[in-house]
N, C-alpha and C positions, 0 to 999 in steps of 0.2 A: 317396068311396078312402081309400088311405094315403095318405098322402104321406110323403112326404124327414124333414119335421121326425119325424117317428113312428117310423121305421125306425133299430135298432137294432144299431149295429156295432157292434166289431170281429164277423167268425167268418166261415159255412163258406157259399157263396150258390151253390144247387144249380141245374147245368140239365137242364132235363130227355131223355132219348131221343127219339129221336125214332123212328117207327114204333109204337108202342107203342098199344092201344087206350086206351078211354079208359080202363075201369076201374083194369086195371090199372095206367094211367098213377096218379091218381086215390089207390088205393089208397099205390104208393109214396111218395107229394108227402106223402099223410100221414104219414107214417112220419117220412121226410126236416122235418118241421116240427117232427112234436115230440121230435123230435131237437134239437132249440135252432135248425136250419134260418136268417138271416138273412136269408135271400133266398129265394126261388127265378124264376126265367126260365121262362116258356112258348115251346120254343128247338123247332120239329117242320119239315122240314126235306120234301116241298121245300115245303111248302101249309100251313099250320095252321090248326089245325079252330073257330072262332070260339064252337063251342059247346062247345065244351073248358074252353077260353080263358077264357070265363066261370063254368065247375061249377069252374075252377082259384080262377082271382077270392075267389070264394064261398068257395071253404076257407082260405086263405087269411087273408083275415075275420073267419073263428070263431077261427084260431091267434094271430090278431095279426104275419101274414107275409107283406111284400110281394110283389106277382108281378108280374114283368115281360115285358113282348113284347119276345121278337127283334123286329128288322129294322124293324111291323107300324104307324105311328103310331096309322094310321086304327083298327087291333085295336085297340087299349091305349085307345083314347078310348072307342071305342066296350061296352070291355068294361066297365069304369069298373078295367083295370087302376094300381098300382103307377104307374108309366110300361112306358118305350120304351128296347131299348139299339137303339147303334146302332154300327156300320161304318161299313168310309172309301164302300162303296157302299151307302149305307140315307139318303139326304136330308142335310136342312140340317138340321144343330143347335138352328138361330136358328128356323126350322120350328116345327119336333118344340115346342118351348117352347110359339111363340105358338099353339100348337093345341090341348096337354098345361095351360097354363096355369103359373104361379108354384110352385105347389106339386106337381110332378111330377116325379119322379123319371128324369131323363132321361142313362145312360153311355155310352157312347162309346169305344169300340175304339180303340188307341193304337199295338198291335202292338209294334215295339221303337222311337220312337219319340218322344220328351220335345218333339220342336215343336210333335207331334200336339198333343202334351198341351198344351202352356200355350196353345195355339187353343182348343181346347176349357174349356179355364177358363174362359180370356176371353167364349169365348161362350153358360158360362151352363150348364155340362156341370154333374152331379150325382155320377158321383166319373168314376174313373181305370181304368180295363182295361188294358194290359200284359200280354204271353204269345207265344208258348211259351214260361213258365217254363224247364219240359225236355217228353222227348217226350212229345208226345201222341199216343195211339191213335189219336184223333178226327181231327184234323187234324195229318195225319205232316208233308206239308208244309210244312205253316207254321212263319210267321220262327220263329227264338230269341228270344229280348227276355233279355238282359243281368242278372242281379239289381239288377247295383249303378243301373240305371236304376228299380227300385221307389226307393228312397233318391232318385236327385233328383228323383222327379216328389212323393215329400211335401212338399216343399216350394213344392208348388203351394197348400199347404191343403185340397185336397177329398179324400177315402176314394183311397188305393186299392184296387185290384183284378188278382191275378195267377191266370191261367191257363195250360193247357196242361200233361196229365201229372200233373198235382195228384192225390198219394196219402196217407193215411192217414200214410207213409213218411217222404215228403220234404215234408210240409206246412210242419215246425215252420225249415225253409229259405226256402219262402217267408215265411214270416210272418219270421225274422230280416230279411228283405231286407227289407219292409215292408211287404207285404199284410196292406193293415186286412179286407180278404175274400183265401177262394179258389173259385174257380167248378172246377167239380166237375162232371162230367160223368160220367165213369165206373166211377173207383174209391166211389163212392159209389151210383149207381143198378143197380150190378151186385154187392151185398153181399149174403151170405146174412141178411142183420138191418140191412139200407137204417135206421134207426133208433139204434142204439148207433154206427153208421159216422159220422153225423154225429153225434155227444158228442162221437167221436175226436176230429172236428174241429174244431168246438166248447171241448176239452179244449188242445187245443194253443195257444189263442190267451189259454189266464187260466195254461198257461205260460209262453208270449211274456208277459207281461205281468209278472211275479213279478221283483224286484226281487233 
């Protein structure tokens, strides 16, 4: 299993679209990995497919990219994923850590709430996710998170993930605000060339690191 200490930050955090066939999704994810994606989250509503989850994890091992399972701790454990991402209604972080072990990646959605981020950091989260940073086509009703919150979260000493409406055009704003990773669905997986789009995101982080 790829562990938290093996992961490479900063960078692109690709989140899979729902409802795609297995072969289409695997091909798209492989292109994102080839373009330099740092993490991939398998998210499929209303219910993920265990066999597809296992194939995505195997693909991630080939490319050295961690695959995170959305919501489902038991599926993450069963398929040997790098870890799990938990929203506010997705179970207890401490219990997830106990099930998955000290080396697992456990991310937590903090929305626009710095206090939730502090609690998650104290409970052993691996990264803290904030958003929606911009208007999101995936979750149009999502709470908006002021960019300044990302800067506050960096003081907690964990990687900060920005999510919600992020595109290749506005990613530099997310990076400037303090994002270590940007979580992207639509702008990545609907791109005509997914590999090239992933590379564009990675370049934004390299530009952000320049003096």
